[in-house]
Structures are given as C-alpha cells and as structure tokens.
N, C-alpha and C positions, 0 to 999 in steps of 0.2 A: 224398613225401620218402624219401630213401634210408634203409635200415635196416641196421644191423649193422656197417658199416665201422669205426666207432670202436672196437669191441671187437677188431678185427683189426689196428689200427694202420695205416691207409691212408697210404702214402707215394707220392711222385711216380711212380716207375717200377715200382711193384708193391705188393702187400700183403705186409707182413712177417708171417709166421705164427709162432705161438709154437713153439719147438723142443720136441722130446721131451726128456726129462731126459737130460743128457749129450750131446746132439747140437746142432749149430749150426742157426740159423734158416734156413728156406728162403723164397725169394721166389716169387711167382707169376710164371710165364713169360708175357711179353706176346706174344699171338698176332699175327702180322703181318697188317696190314690188306689186303695184296695177295692174300691167300689166303682165298677165301670159306669161311665156316664156318657150318654149320647146327647149331642147338641145338634139341633136342626134349626136352620134359619127359616123363619116363617115368611111366606110371600105377602101376607097381609100386614098392614101397619098395626102396631099395638096402640094402646092408649098412651097419652102423654105421661111422662115420668112425674108422678104426683109429688114426690119428695125425695131428693137424692140422699137425704140423711137417714133413710129407712134401712140402708145396708144392702147386702147382696151376697153373692157367692163368687169365689175365685176357683178356677179349675184348669186342668191341662186339657188341651184340645189338639186335634191333628192339624189344624190350620187357623190362621187369624180370621176373625170376623170383624168387619168395620164397626166402630162405635156408632150407636144409633140403630143397629139392627135388632129387630124383635126376634127372640129365639125361644125354643122350647127345650128344656132339659128333661131327659127321661132316664130312669134307672129302675132296677128291681131290687127290693130289699125284703127278705123273708117271704119270697114267693109272690109278693104283691107289687105290680108295676106302679110307679109313681111318676108324676110329671109336674113340671113347674114352668111358667112362662116369665120372661123378663126382658130387659134391654141390655145389650152389650154396651158398656161404658168405656172400656179400655182394653188394650192387649199389649203384651210384652213378649219378647223372645229372648231367652237367656240360655246359653249352653245347649242350643238346639231344641229347646222345649218352648212351645207356645202356651202362654197362660192368658186366659180370658177373664175379665171381670164383668159380671152380670148384676145389674141393679134390680132390686125388687120394685115393682111398678106402683104399688099402693100398700096400704096397711094390711089388707087381707092377704096379699101374696107375701108380704114380709113375714107375717105370722106363719103361713103355710110353709114358706121357704125355710124358716128356722126349724120347724118340726121335721120337714123333709131332711134337712142336714143332720139333725140330731139322730134320726133313724139311721142315716148313712154312717155316722160316727160310731154309733152303738154296734152296728153290724161289722164295721172295720175293726173295732175293739175285740169282738167275738172271734173274727178271723185271725187276728194277730195272736190271740191266746191259743187258738187251735193249732197254729203253725208252731207254737212252742210246746205242744203236747198237752195243753190244758183245755179240755172241752167244756164249753159253757152253753147252756140253753140260751135262747134269745132273752128270756126273762132274767136269767142270772146276769147276762152281759149288760142288760139295761140297768139293773139295780146297781151293779158295780160301777158302770160308767157314770151314772147319775151321781152316785156318792163321791166319786173321785174327780169328775171333770165338769159337771154341769155348771158349777159356780163360775168357772172361767170361760164358759161358752159365750160368744158374743150375744148380747141381748138386743132388743129392739130399742131404737132411739126414743120412741114414744109408743103409747098404747093406742089401739084403735078407738 
C-alpha cells in the first residue's frame, strides 16, 4: 500500500507541495513517458531537504522506493547524459503502475531539475511530432515547445 501521498496532497496532475512561508506552492513536474528515466537509490545519505516547497519530479518506476530515500535520476537527451539527485517523498501504485515523487533538495537542484525536465519535455515533443511524420530539429522543437508550453510549465516557488 502506498505511503505518504496523503500528507503531500496528491492531485491529478502532480503533487502539490507545501510552500515555504511567503512563497507560492510548487507542483511536481510530470516526467514525459517518452523519455526513459533510470532511478538509482544512493547508498549515502543526502543533504536535508532544504524546502519542500521547491517542487520536484513525478515519474513512473519499476518499483516503489521508500520516502526519505536519496536517489539519482539519469537520462539521455540529445546525446548528452544528464543526472539529477533528490529525495523520494511519496509513492503510489495505480492500475499496476508505480509512480514516485522526488523533491528537489535545494534551490540549485530545483533550478537544475526544472531545466532537466524542460529538456526532456522538448525532446518528447520532438519525438511525438516525428511519430506523426513531422520531423523537427532539436532547435525547432525547442522553439515551438517554448512558444506553446513554457508559460504553463511549473515554475519555482522562489528564486535562489
């Protein structure tokens, strides 16, 4: 049985995290299914969660990882491998699918994580168009995605 989501207020398109005092709430950024993501539990302890209102990433995983576990997410976009570390804050299992919620640890990783996910979303946009017979370069996909979707992309609760 899933543990923890009720304390984070699970909602349909993301987990609403409590804001830091004086800041707006952040949502978890939904990682696109088209972009493979590897999650690895780290044996070492991570830093303390600086601010749960900084947001994070929600993604599908092969198995549940207990909240409080420090993890590394890795993927490859445009030939360049990218990695991000954070802390699992919740997991759910619905219709046979395990979903994990990872919080950004601090302002730096929140900024990096948002950039990481934007790159993933742009690549997913390019792949979806290619599947429909519309080939786009990475630059073309980025320009179109930014014009169409960047305004609705979850922002940071506060700036560093």
